[in-house]
N, C-alpha and C positions, 0 to 999 in steps of 0.2 A: 544873316541868315543863320537859323541855328543849325549845329553840324555837331554831332555826336562825335566823339574820337576815333571810332570804328571809320569813318565815311570821309574823315577830313583827309584833303588833298593838298600838299603842299610843294610839290616838284614843279616849277615853275616852265620848264619845257614842255612838261606833259598837259600842263594847264592851258597854255598857247597853242600846242597842237590840237587841243580839243577845240577851241576857238575857231581856228582855222579851219576845222572839218564840220564845225556848226555853227557856221557865221552867220545865219538868220536869227537875230537876237531880237529885244525889247528895251527900248531906252525910255526911261522915267525920270521926268522932272515934275517940278511942283510950281503951280500957279496959284498965289493968295492961297497956300497951303492944301490945294487939293491937287493930287495926283494926276498925271497926264502920261499917257503912254504910246508910243509908236512902235510900230514892228516893221523891222528893217533889215536888209542884208548890209553886213558891216565888214569892214575890212581890219586888217591889224598890221601895224608898222612898228618897226624898232629903230630909234635914232640914239645912238650911244647905248647907254643902259636903260634907257626909257622906251616903255610901250606905249604906243598910242591907238586907241581905237576910232577909225574913221568911217563916215558914211555920208549920206545926203537923203533930205527929205523934199516933199514938195514945199513951193514957197508959200501956198496957200495953206500949209499946215502952221498954226500958232505956235507949236512948241518950241520951233527954233528960237522964238524971240525970249524964252525962258532961259536961255543958256547964260544971258547975261547977269540974270539978277539970282540964278539958283546956285548955292554955293556946292551942293553936292548931287552930281547926276548919277542914277544907277543905270546900269547895261546889264542884262541877264540874258546868259545863253543856255540852251538845255538841249540834252541828248536823248536818246532812248529811254523809255519809261514803262513799266508794266506792272499790273496787278501780282501779287505772292499770294497764293492761296494758304493758309494755315494748314490744309490737309495737305500738303507738300511735304511736312515737316515728321519726324520720326517720334513726335512728343506734343502733347496738348500746347497751343499757341494760338495767337491772334493774326489775322491777316496783314500784310501790308502792302506797300508801293515800293518798288526799285525805280532808281532814277538817278541822272547825272545833272548837275546845274552849277554853273560858274556866276558869281555877281562881281562885277567890277565898278569900283567908285571912282569919281575924280571930277575935274572941272573941265566942261567943255566951252570952245570957242569957234566962232565961224571961219570956214576957210576962206583963202583969198582965191581969188579966180583961178591963177596957175596950179594951186593947190588942189581946188576942185578938178581939174582937168587930170592931174597926176593920179588923183584918186579913182576918178570914172576909167582910166586907162587900165590901173593895175587891176580893178574889179572886173573890166571887160576880159582882160587877158587871163583871168583866174578862171572864168566860168564859159569862154568861148573857144580858147585856144585848142582844146581836144576836140572840135565838132568837125564836121567834114566841111562847112563852109562858115569858118568863123567870122564873126562880124566884129570887127577890132575898131578901136577909136579911128586910127588912122584910114579907115576904109571908107567912112561916112563922110558926107557933104559937109564942107564948113558951114553952109547954109542951115542944116539941119541942126548940127552940133551948137551953134549960135543960138538957135531957137529953143533949144532944149535946156540950153544952160540959165536962161533967162527964168525958166520955170522951177529950179531948184535951188536949193541952199545946202552946201555942204559944212560939216563940221569935224571937228577932232576933239579927243577925250584923252587927255594923259591919265594912264592907270596908277592910281594912289594907293590904292588898297582892292585887294583880291581875295574872294572867299569861295572856296570850292568844294562841292560835296559829290563823291560818289557812293550813292548806296546800292551796294551791289551784294547784299547777302554776306559781307566779308566775316559778320558776327556769327555765322551758321556753321556748324560742322562740317566735314567733308561729304558725309554721306548726304546729307540734306542739302548741300551746297549743289551737288550733282544732281540730285533728284529734281531740284528747282530747274536746272538747266534743261533736263530732259523734258519735264513739264511744260516750259516755255515752249521749246520747239515745237510741240504737238499742239498748241493751243489755237493755231491755225490764224494767226493775229501777226500782222508785220511788226507791230512793236513788241511783241512778246518775243517774236523770232529776232529781232535785232538786240533786243537784252540777252537774250541765251547765247548768241553769238558773242556778244561783249563780254559776259561772264566767263565764257568759255577761253576767249582771247587771254585775259587777265590770269588763267590758270597756268599760261606760256611764257609769262614774265618772270 
């Protein structure tokens, strides 16, 4: 991923916090030099000093069979994004797009059954625990769980290389930056509002 110096992020803690908050990602492999992609909710685990991305996909999805032969797997995560009009600057300029994106590269492998159960338990806990009637792993019947396990394949990927880009108008002067936030907040677009809130939040760091 091409990342100009203004937008490059290297803080590992910040990157992994982003992954946790924007965990619906895209996993890309190749089969006979043709890219294959699947969009999935993904987990993040740390073991020692190493980070692992975990997930699962349908057994009928042929992509999991490429893990054994694909040397480099790419996982992409994306945050808010929004169009930035050049009319919002105090000088002549071209329009652009603000966004957040993380690329993680590594080698993927298939999870054993006990590892898959652990991955599913953690994922359900993450997304269910705050709900009024949480559906957690140990609340479901063994019969249902066994039948569902037969239909999915779990995987993990050790993070070997990380590329992170936050293009948030950091290269603009303060007046333009604040005007961009104001214009985004009034676009009437959920993505634009999220971007405005993100840019405003970064001012306080």
